[in-house]
N, C-alpha and C positions, 0 to 999 in steps of 0.2 A: 485407350483406354488405360494406357499405365499411369499416363500424369493424371488420369481421376482418380487412379489409388492414392497415391502420392499424395493428392491435396485433401483426401477424402484422410488419410492418415496422421497427417501433418498438422496437428492442434498449434494456431498460435498461441502463447503463452503474452499475457497484453495484461495493462491496466489502464486505467480511467483514470484521471485528473478533471473532478467537480468545475474547480472554480480558481483562476490565476493566482489567488492567494494561499490555495491548499498548498500541505508541506507532505501531507500523502495523497497516494493513489488509488484509486478499488479493484484492485484481480474483478479481472472477469473470466479467470478458469482459475482452477487451484492449481500453484505455484509450488513446483520442489525445490529443496536448495539446490544451488549451483545452477537455476535456469535461467535463459535469457530473455527479460523479460521488457516489451516493447510499452513503453508508458507517453499516452498522447494526453500532449498537453497545448493547448490552444491548433495552433494551427503545425505547429515539431510532433516528432515523435524523438524516444531516450532511449536508450538500450540501459538496462541496472540491472545488475546480477544478484540474481536472489540469494539472500542470506540463510537463509531457514523454511521451511512449509510451511506457507502460507494456500488458504484456502479462500475457495473463491466465496465474492461480499467481502471479504476483512480486507486493511489496508497494509498499506507497503512505502516506506518510509522513500522520501524522495530526497531527501539531506540528512545526515546526523542532525537529533533531535537530545538538545542533552535535558538531563534531569530537572525536573520540575519545566522545561521549557514548551510553551501551548502545540497542542495538536490541532490542525485545521482541517477542516473537511465542509464542503458547500458554500466554502469562503468566511467560515465560522469557526471559532474555537469550542472544539467538542470537548478535550480534556487539555491533562498535563501530562506528563511520561513520568512515571516510578522510577525509571533507569535510564542510560542514553540507551540510544537506537543508534547503530549506523545505516546510511544509504542502504539498501536492499530489505531492511531488517523491519519483521513483521508489527503491524501495533495492533495491540486487541485489550480486552480487560485484563489480559495478566501482566501486562509491562504501566498497562493505565491507568489514569483517575480521572474522575471530573471534581471536581472544590464542588461545584453546586449541587450535585447528589449526599455530596460528604456534610454537605448544610444542614441537610434536611433530614441528617442523620440514615441514610441508605449506603 
């Protein structure tokens, strides 16, 4: 019975890489600063220290991404960084931009 309680109380902090070209992973749970996040990519797992709170469904950087460098998710470029982000950092609209949206006045 103790093992069942332990398993139920432990929520794995994990993120999923959709495509091998991606430099981001999608958070499968809410991630908190300092968490050790297990990132699943193809047939392997990697642990990344979370540098800031990252909500469920948002992106975590798998590697440092510099200013104006491309952000990849689903194997496609989804935008570029406004500012550099380190490995383990949160990537979202606050620090990323989309050139296609800018060309259309958005």
